[in-house]
C-alpha positions as CSV (number, residue, x, y, z in Angstrom):
1,M,10.5,7.0,-47.5
2,R,12.4,3.8,-46.8
3,R,13.3,3.4,-50.4
4,A,14.6,7.0,-50.5
5,L,16.8,6.3,-47.5
6,S,18.1,3.0,-48.8
7,G,21.9,3.0,-48.9
8,I,22.0,6.0,-46.6
9,V,20.5,4.7,-43.4
10,P,21.7,1.2,-42.1
11,E,19.3,-1.6,-43.0
12,E,18.7,-2.6,-39.3
13,I,17.5,0.9,-38.6
14,L,15.6,1.4,-41.8
15,N,13.7,-1.9,-41.4
16,R,12.9,-1.8,-37.7
17,K,9.2,-2.1,-36.9
18,R,9.0,0.0,-33.7
19,K,10.9,2.4,-31.5
20,A,9.9,0.6,-28.2
21,F,13.3,1.2,-26.6
22,A,12.5,4.9,-26.1
23,S,9.2,4.1,-24.4
24,R,10.8,1.4,-22.2
25,A,13.5,3.8,-21.1
26,A,11.0,6.5,-20.0
27,L,8.9,4.0,-18.2
28,A,11.9,2.4,-16.5
29,A,13.0,5.9,-15.3
30,I,9.5,6.6,-13.9
31,A,9.3,3.3,-12.2
32,S,12.7,3.6,-10.6
33,D,12.1,7.2,-9.3
34,Y,8.3,6.8,-8.7
35,T,8.4,8.5,-5.3
36,S,10.2,11.6,-6.6
37,F,7.7,12.0,-9.4
38,T,4.8,11.5,-7.1
39,N,6.2,14.2,-4.7
40,L,6.6,16.4,-7.7
41,S,2.9,16.0,-8.6
42,E,2.0,17.5,-5.2
43,S,3.2,21.0,-6.1
44,M,3.3,21.3,-9.9
45,L,3.4,24.8,-11.3
46,S,1.6,23.5,-14.4
47,S,-1.3,22.4,-12.1
48,S,-1.5,25.8,-10.4
49,L,-1.8,27.4,-13.8
50,G,-4.6,25.1,-14.7
51,I,-2.6,23.3,-17.5
52,I,-2.8,19.8,-16.1
53,D,-5.0,17.8,-13.7
54,P,-2.7,16.6,-10.9
55,R,-5.0,13.7,-10.0
56,A,-4.9,12.4,-13.6
57,F,-1.1,12.9,-13.6
58,R,-0.7,10.8,-10.5
59,Q,-2.9,8.1,-11.9
60,T,-0.8,8.0,-15.0
61,L,2.4,7.8,-13.0
62,Q,0.9,4.9,-11.0
63,K,0.0,3.1,-14.2
64,A,3.5,3.6,-15.6
65,S,5.1,2.3,-12.4
66,H,3.0,-0.9,-12.7
67,G,4.0,-1.4,-16.4
68,E,0.6,-0.5,-17.8
69,T,0.3,1.1,-21.2
70,I,0.2,4.8,-21.1
71,A,0.7,7.7,-23.5
72,T,4.4,8.0,-22.7
73,L,5.1,10.9,-25.0
74,I,2.4,13.0,-23.4
75,L,3.8,12.2,-20.0
76,V,7.3,13.1,-21.0
77,R,6.2,16.3,-22.6
78,T,4.1,17.2,-19.5
79,L,7.2,16.7,-17.3
80,G,9.2,18.8,-19.8
81,I,6.7,21.7,-19.4
82,E,6.8,21.4,-15.6
83,F,10.6,21.5,-15.5
84,W,10.6,24.4,-18.0
85,L,8.2,26.4,-15.8
86,R,10.4,25.6,-12.7
87,A,13.4,26.9,-14.6
88,L,11.6,30.1,-15.4
89,R,10.8,30.5,-11.8
90,T,14.3,29.8,-10.7
91,H,15.6,32.5,-13.1
92,G,13.1,35.0,-11.8
93,L,11.0,35.1,-15.0
94,L,8.0,33.6,-13.2
95,N,6.9,34.6,-9.7
96,E,3.9,34.5,-7.5
97,N,2.7,37.8,-8.9
98,N,2.4,36.5,-12.5
99,L,1.4,32.9,-11.6
100,T,-2.3,33.1,-12.3
101,T,-4.9,30.9,-13.9
102,E,-6.4,34.0,-15.6
103,V,-3.7,33.6,-18.3
104,I,-4.7,30.1,-19.2
105,P,-8.2,29.1,-20.4
106,N,-10.2,27.3,-17.7
107,H,-9.6,23.7,-18.7
108,C,-7.0,21.1,-17.7
109,V,-5.3,18.4,-19.7
110,A,-5.9,14.9,-18.4
111,V,-2.4,13.5,-18.9
112,G,-2.0,10.0,-20.2
113,E,-5.4,9.4,-21.6
114,G,-4.0,9.0,-25.1
115,H,-6.0,11.9,-26.7
């Protein structure tokens, strides 16, 4: 793939070894706003639907705030799902009547375990 992109993509981008900057940015954001994310974990719609395990989510946030290695992409995607569900609720597309764990199979995702 690198050979195919040679001359199209700048060499410094083409030959970089990792994309750590994306990971560092997400971890820095979590560390700087740790309290808000922890408060968010107390009333997550994705948890009430049985999608995530809030305890595992909080543990992952704590690891991230201490600079420990976590599955950053999974954490970011989990937050994305949570904010999407909240937007649905804000726009009246999700309400208490249709918030039920019967829709989701009875298992939770343990966020941050790197599976």
